C-alpha positions as CSV (number, residue, x, y, z in Angstrom):
1,M,-14.6,7.6,8.3
2,A,-17.3,5.3,9.8
3,L,-17.7,2.0,8.1
4,T,-21.1,1.3,6.6
5,P,-22.5,-2.1,5.5
6,F,-21.7,-3.3,2.0
7,H,-24.0,-5.1,-0.3
8,I,-23.1,-7.8,-2.7
9,S,-25.1,-10.3,-4.8
10,F,-23.7,-13.5,-6.1
11,P,-24.9,-16.6,-8.0
12,V,-25.8,-19.9,-6.3
13,D,-27.1,-23.1,-8.0
14,D,-29.0,-24.3,-5.0
15,L,-30.9,-21.9,-2.7
16,D,-31.5,-24.6,0.0
17,A,-27.8,-25.5,0.1
18,A,-27.0,-21.8,0.3
19,R,-29.5,-21.3,3.2
20,A,-28.0,-24.2,5.1
21,F,-24.4,-23.0,4.5
22,Y,-24.9,-19.3,5.2
23,C,-27.5,-19.6,8.0
24,G,-26.5,-22.9,9.5
25,L,-22.7,-23.0,9.2
26,L,-21.8,-19.3,9.1
27,G,-24.6,-18.2,11.5
28,C,-26.0,-15.5,9.1
29,P,-29.5,-14.5,9.9
30,E,-31.8,-14.7,6.9
31,G,-33.6,-11.6,5.8
32,R,-36.1,-11.3,2.9
33,S,-36.3,-14.0,0.3
34,S,-38.2,-15.3,-2.7
35,T,-38.1,-18.4,-4.8
36,E,-35.1,-16.8,-6.7
37,W,-33.0,-15.1,-4.0
38,I,-32.2,-14.9,-0.3
39,D,-30.8,-12.0,1.7
40,F,-28.4,-12.8,4.5
41,D,-26.9,-10.7,7.3
42,L,-23.1,-11.4,7.0
43,F,-21.7,-9.8,10.2
44,G,-23.9,-6.7,9.5
45,H,-23.5,-6.7,5.7
46,Q,-26.2,-7.5,3.2
47,I,-25.3,-10.4,0.9
48,V,-27.9,-11.8,-1.5
49,A,-27.7,-15.3,-3.0
50,H,-29.4,-15.3,-6.4
51,H,-30.4,-18.6,-8.0
52,K,-28.5,-19.2,-11.2
53,P,-28.8,-22.8,-12.6
54,S,-25.4,-24.1,-13.6
55,A,-24.4,-27.5,-15.1
56,E,-20.8,-27.1,-14.3
57,K,-18.5,-24.8,-12.2
58,E,-16.5,-22.2,-14.1
59,D,-12.7,-22.4,-13.9
60,R,-11.6,-20.0,-11.1
61,H,-8.7,-17.7,-11.6
62,H,-6.0,-17.7,-8.9
63,N,-3.3,-15.1,-8.0
64,P,-0.2,-16.0,-6.0
65,V,-0.1,-14.3,-2.6
66,D,2.3,-15.1,0.2
67,G,3.0,-18.6,-1.3
68,H,-0.7,-19.5,-1.8
69,E,-3.0,-19.5,-4.8
70,V,-5.7,-17.0,-3.9
71,P,-9.0,-17.6,-5.7
72,V,-10.4,-14.6,-7.7
73,P,-13.1,-13.4,-7.3
74,H,-13.8,-13.8,-3.6
75,F,-15.5,-11.9,-0.8
76,G,-15.7,-12.0,3.0
77,V,-15.4,-9.9,6.1
78,V,-12.6,-8.6,8.3
79,L,-13.4,-9.8,11.8
80,A,-12.0,-9.1,15.3
81,M,-9.3,-11.7,16.0
82,D,-11.3,-13.6,18.6
83,D,-14.3,-13.8,16.3
84,W,-12.0,-15.0,13.4
85,K,-10.6,-17.8,15.7
86,T,-14.1,-18.9,16.7
87,L,-15.2,-19.1,13.1
88,A,-12.1,-21.0,12.1
89,E,-12.7,-23.5,14.8
90,R,-16.4,-23.9,13.9
91,L,-15.4,-24.5,10.2
92,K,-12.8,-27.0,11.2
93,A,-15.2,-28.8,13.4
94,A,-17.7,-29.0,10.5
95,D,-15.0,-30.5,8.3
96,V,-15.1,-27.6,5.8
97,Q,-12.6,-28.2,3.1
98,F,-10.4,-25.1,3.0
99,V,-9.0,-23.6,-0.2
100,I,-6.4,-22.0,2.0
101,E,-6.2,-23.3,5.6
102,P,-6.4,-20.7,8.4
103,Y,-3.0,-19.2,9.0
104,L,-1.1,-15.9,9.7
105,R,-0.2,-14.1,6.4
106,F,2.6,-11.6,6.0
107,K,3.9,-12.5,9.5
108,G,6.1,-9.8,10.9
109,E,5.3,-7.4,8.0
110,V,3.0,-4.4,7.5
111,G,-0.4,-5.9,6.9
112,E,0.1,-9.0,9.1
113,Q,-3.3,-10.8,9.2
114,A,-5.0,-14.0,10.0
115,T,-6.8,-15.4,6.9
116,M,-8.7,-18.4,5.5
117,F,-10.4,-19.2,2.3
118,F,-13.2,-21.7,1.6
119,L,-16.0,-22.3,-0.9
120,D,-19.7,-22.2,-0.4
121,P,-21.8,-25.1,-1.9
122,S,-22.0,-23.3,-5.3
123,G,-18.2,-22.8,-5.5
124,N,-18.2,-19.1,-4.5
125,A,-14.9,-18.3,-2.7
126,L,-15.0,-16.6,0.7
127,E,-12.1,-15.1,2.6
128,F,-12.4,-14.2,6.3
129,K,-9.5,-12.3,7.8
130,A,-8.5,-10.5,11.0
131,F,-5.9,-8.0,12.1
132,A,-4.4,-7.9,15.6
133,D,-4.5,-4.1,15.1
134,M,-7.5,-3.1,13.1
135,S,-5.9,0.3,12.3
136,R,-3.5,-1.5,10.1
137,I,-6.0,-2.8,7.5
138,F,-4.9,-0.3,4.9
139,A,-1.3,0.2,6.1
140,K,1.4,0.2,3.4
């Protein structure tokens, strides 16, 4: 089955900070926008930051996975390994504070993958991952 772009919308409390983060740091081209939302091209996928004023961040739920506390909810993209490494280096160079530092998860097991988690300026959790063998994404 051919992959098709996904669409997701998510809340942000500062559209200018979201624009700087997604366009500037992650390199996502900006699409349409208004005073209340911005479309971004996240590696071919349409994500939309919708303004939602917030006085305080909600407590985030975490699930234990491979010895780490994975934030729920989260979203992101599965990249080619070289692209994942390039992004990880760019984020480190920008002194991004990781929720889970870039590392190899499930090493030596089915589903071995490179992964990293970090937050956008509004506290939305993102995970970017890569598989050495993309055919193993859904392997059991």
